[in-house]
N, C-alpha and C positions, 0 to 999 in steps of 0.2 A: 890584582886580578880577581874578578868576581866570577865564580863558577856557579852556574845555575844548579839548584839542588838536585834536579833530575839527572843532570850530567855528572855531578859529583858522586851521586849514589851509584851510577852505572860504572864509573871509573873505579871506585872502591871495590865494587863487586867483580871487576874484571869483565864486564859485559861489553857488548859491541857499541862503540860510539863513532860517529862520523862527523868530522869538522866540515863546516860549510862557509865559504867566503861570502862576504856581504857586499862587495863592490858590484857584483852582478845585480843585486837588488837596487842599489842606489844609483848606479851609473850605467848598467848594462841592459836593463829592461825598461821599456816605456811605462810611464804612469797612465792610468791608474792600475794597469794589469800587474805591475811588479809585486804588489803586496800579496795578491792572491797566489801568484806563481811561487813566491817565497814560502807561503803556507803549504802549497802543494808539494814543493820539494821536501820540506820537513816531513810531510805525511808519507811521502814515498820511502823515506828512510825508516820510518816507524813500521810501515807495512812489510818491509823486508827484514824486520827484526832488530833494527838498530835504534839508537837514541841520537837525534840530531843536535849538533852543537854549532849553531850559527855564531860567528865571532864578529865583534865590532867594538868600537870605543865609544862610550857614552859619558859625556861630561868629564873626560880625562881618565876614566876607569875602563880597563879592558874587561869585556864581558864574554865569557865562553858559554854560549847558550843564551838565547833571548826569549823572554816572554812575549806575548802578542803585542803588548804596548810598545816594547822596545823594537820589535820587528816593524811595527807601523812607523815608528819614528825614523828608522833607517830608510824605509821605503818612501816616506812622504816629506821628510824634513828638508828644508832648503839650506840648512847649515852643515850638511853632511859632506865632509871632504873625502877624498880618496887617499888612503894611507898605505904606503909600502913600508918595508922594514925600517928604512932610514927616517921615516916620518913619525914613527910610533912615539918616540920620546918627546918630540916637539908637540904633538897633539896632546899627549898626556900632561905635560907640564903646563900647557895653556888651557887645560880643562875643556878641550874641544871634543867634538863628536865626529867620528870617522868610520867609514866602511873600510874593511880590510881587503887587500888584494890577495892573490894566491900566495905570493911570497910572505906577506905579513901574517896571513892566516896559518900558513905552514909553520912559521916560526913560533907563533903563540900556541898553536895546537900541540906541537911537540913538547913545549914547556909544560903544558897542562897534562901531558901523558896520553895524548890521542895519536894514534898511528895512521889513521886513514882520513883522507880529505877528498871531497868530491867538488868538481867545478865543471864549467863548460869547456873552455879551451885554455890551454897553457899559454902564457906569454912567451915570446921568443925573440929571435934576431929580426929586426925590421929591414925592409927593403932599403937598399942604398946605405946600409950600415957601414960599409967601407969608408964612406965619407962622414957619416953622422955619429958613428959609434953607438947607435941606438940599439940597445939590447935590454930586454926585460930583466928585472931583478929576480924574476921567478927562477931563471936558470941557475944563477950563482947560489941562490938560497937553497935549491934542491941539492946542490953539490955538498952541502954541509948540514943538512937537516934530515934526521931519520923519520921520513914520512912517506907514505904511499899515496900518490895523487892519481885519482881516477878522472880522466878527461877524454874529450874527443879529439886528441892530438893538439895541434896548435892552430890558431886562427889562420885561415887561408889568405888573409891580407898580409901575412908575414913572409919572410924568406924561409921557406920550409927546409930546403936542403942545408942551409947554413945553421938553422936551429938544431937539426939532427946532428950535425958535426959538433956543435958546441956541447950538446948533451953527452956525446961520446967522450969528448975531451974532459968534461967535468965528472966523468964516472957515474952518470945517472943512467941506470938500466931502463930500457924501454921495452915493455911487453905489449904485444897486440892481443886484444881479447877476441878470440875466435877470428882472427885475421892476421895475415902476414903483410898487410899494407898499412902504412901510416895514415891515419885519418887526417882530414883537413877541415875540421870543425863543421862547416856547412856541407862538406863533401865527405863521403864515406872513405874515399881513397884520394889522398893528396898527390898521388903519382910516384910515391917513393916507397921502397920495400922496407920491411923490418926483419931483423935477424931472428927474433924470437916471437913465437905465438903460443898462447896458452888458452885452454878451453873451459876451465872450471874455477870457481872461487876457491875451492880447496887447494888446487895446484898453485894459485897465486899466493895463498897463505903459506904453503910449503916453501916457496921461493923466499918469501919474506923471513921466515924463521931461519932458513939456511944462511942468511947473511951474517948472523951473529957468530956461527961456528967458523965462518971464513973471515971474520974481523972486517967486514965491509958494511956494518950496520950504521955507520955514521953518514952514509949517503942516502939520498932519496931515491925513489923508484917511481916510474910512470907506467900506469896501466891505460893503454890507449883503446878506447871503446868507440867504435864507429857510430856516427849519427844514425838513428833508426829511421828518420824521415829526411834524408838529404835533399838539397836543392838540385834541380836539373843542372848538369855541368855547363851546358851552353849558356843558360841564364846566369849562372854564377860568374862565368868568365866575362860576360858582357857587362854585368853590374860592377864587378871588381875593377875593370879597366876604367869605367866612368868614375868610380869612387876614388881611385888613386889620383886621377886627373883633377877631381874636385878638391881633394886635400892639398894637392900641390898649388892649385890656383888660389886657394884660401890661405896658403902658407901655414897649414896646421902642422904642429911639431910635437915631439915628446909624448907625454902621457895623454895628450888630447887627441892623438891620431886614432887610436882604437875606438873610442866612443863615437868619433865623427864618422868613421867608416861604417861602423855597425848601424848607425842611424841612417846613413845613406842607403845601405842594403835594405833596411826596413821599408823605407819609402819607395825605392825603385823596384822592389819585388812584390809590392802590394801586400806586405805582411807575411809573405811566404818564409822569409828568413827568420822572422820572429817565431813562427810555428816550428821551424827546424831547430832553432835555438832552444826553445822551451822543451821540445821532445828530447833533445840530446842531454840537457842538464838533468832532467828527471830520470832518464835512463842511467846516467852516471851515478846519480844519488842512490838508485836501487842497487846497482852493481856494487858500489862502495859499501853499502850496508851488508850485502851478502858476503863480501870479503871480510868485513869487520866481524861478522858472526863466526866465520870460519877461524879467524885469528883468535877470537875469544874461546872457542871450543877446543882449539888445539894447544892452548897455553899449558 
């Protein structure tokens, strides 16, 4: 594992560090906008007082924190695969280059000593999972990884109630940030309530610290931050229905489903979904940095 000098210095000093997943750069955002957006996300972390640590694998070596050349390679390279936890050893042994998912980013960040991760939307239980057993590794990884993930809920293309049930079963606490409704990625409200709402980064940090006293520190925690520029619900519902039908017609399965559906949304909404996506990711990065600052100050 290669830790960027700036990140290493911040970790040694006990300063605020925010882990950032790289799959959103390589597979979640369209080129050529993805590189600039990745830079903007890192700038948002810095503006809020944190140090960004985008995580990826380059030529078989895990990098915690990327310089601009590495960020460009992840954004523009045609050889960049998508790696979850199960893929890490295979990519490393083959000297490959990979972007990390929420699950693998959380796993690597925790091993590096980083407590906070920012992303867009968490993976979850897919629709028709009763037949396919298709469930994101994000959920299981959070059940055994001590990390706080700041996200805008789960992608609305998933089975939201089933995902919430799984998070409860796996002992992953879910806090709504200034909301008692679970966000649905493009939607500020997925239609499902939350048991817990919290209104300041300092209170989030207090909950995080209380875990150790109660011996629950081995589990992850989710801070659900609603999208600041959500899609119109009627437009969202219409495009979602056509996206799901298109995926079924094209026989899209497994890890290819999410990028296919997101691309469909991008084209069918005339770019409105991309604007919503970028706005929520940047908002989550800023909030994650604010929480990381509180964690650092209260240690």
